[in-house]
C-alpha positions, 0 to 999 in steps of 0.5 A: 654836853657829855654823856654824864651830864645828859645822864645826870639831867635825865635822872633829875627829870626823872626823880622830879617826875616820880616825886611830882606825879603823886603831888599832881595826882592828888590835886587833880583828885581834889579838884574832881572831888570838889567838882563832885561834891559841888554837883551833889550839893546843887542837885541836893538844893534843886531836890530841896527847892522842889520839895519846898514847891511841892509842899506849898503847892499841896498846902495851897490846894488844901487850903483852897479846897477848904476855903471852897468847901467852907464858903459853900457851906455858909453860903447854903446855911445862910440860904436856909436861915433866910428861908427859916426867917421867911417861913415861921421863924428861927430856932436855936438850933437854926442859929448855931447851925449859922454861926458854926458855918460862919465861923469855919468860913472865918476860920478857912479865909484867915488860913487862906489869907496866909498862903493864897496868892495875891490874885486869889486873895483879892477875889476872897476878899471880895467874896467874904465881904459880899458873904458879910453883906448878906448875912448883915441883910438877912439878920436885919430881915430877921429883926424885922428891920430890913434895908429899904427895899429888902425882901426875902426875894431881894436878899435870895437874888443877892445871894445868888450873885454871890454864888455867880461871883464865887464862880470867878473866885473858884476859877481864879484859885484853880488857875493859881493851882494849874488846874483848867477851867471847865465851863460851869 
């Protein structure tokens, strides 16, 4: 091969390299940008998922707090009402307090049904049924038509049992939130 041919090949390679360099650089840059964009998308999605989990946790926590407070208040009002039945009869104000606590409990329970985990929901169902039974038995005693063997003491004992069951329910709620249970 002559020097002219070598010069021609060198010129063609040089011109081709000069022409292809920007195309290859642009392609490489586009790949880098695409990888960077995908990484940003993944990071944004991970952040969104984390924020969703935090929001769901906060909602579940607030719901459990409200349910716990409503349960405790309803049970306490039921105990007070039972004592009022035993002592001197029930006033309209006593009935209103009990019904307000009962409705607040129902509202809190309805909210919990939407956000509670299955384990917590099972416990809440049991606790709600037990409270409803305590309410029914107390009202029957008030009306002078108690279940066979039901007395103030028997119903009081039942309401005490409900409290012990509630401690188990509360422990399940705490576990669902990742809170260690302490001795009660």
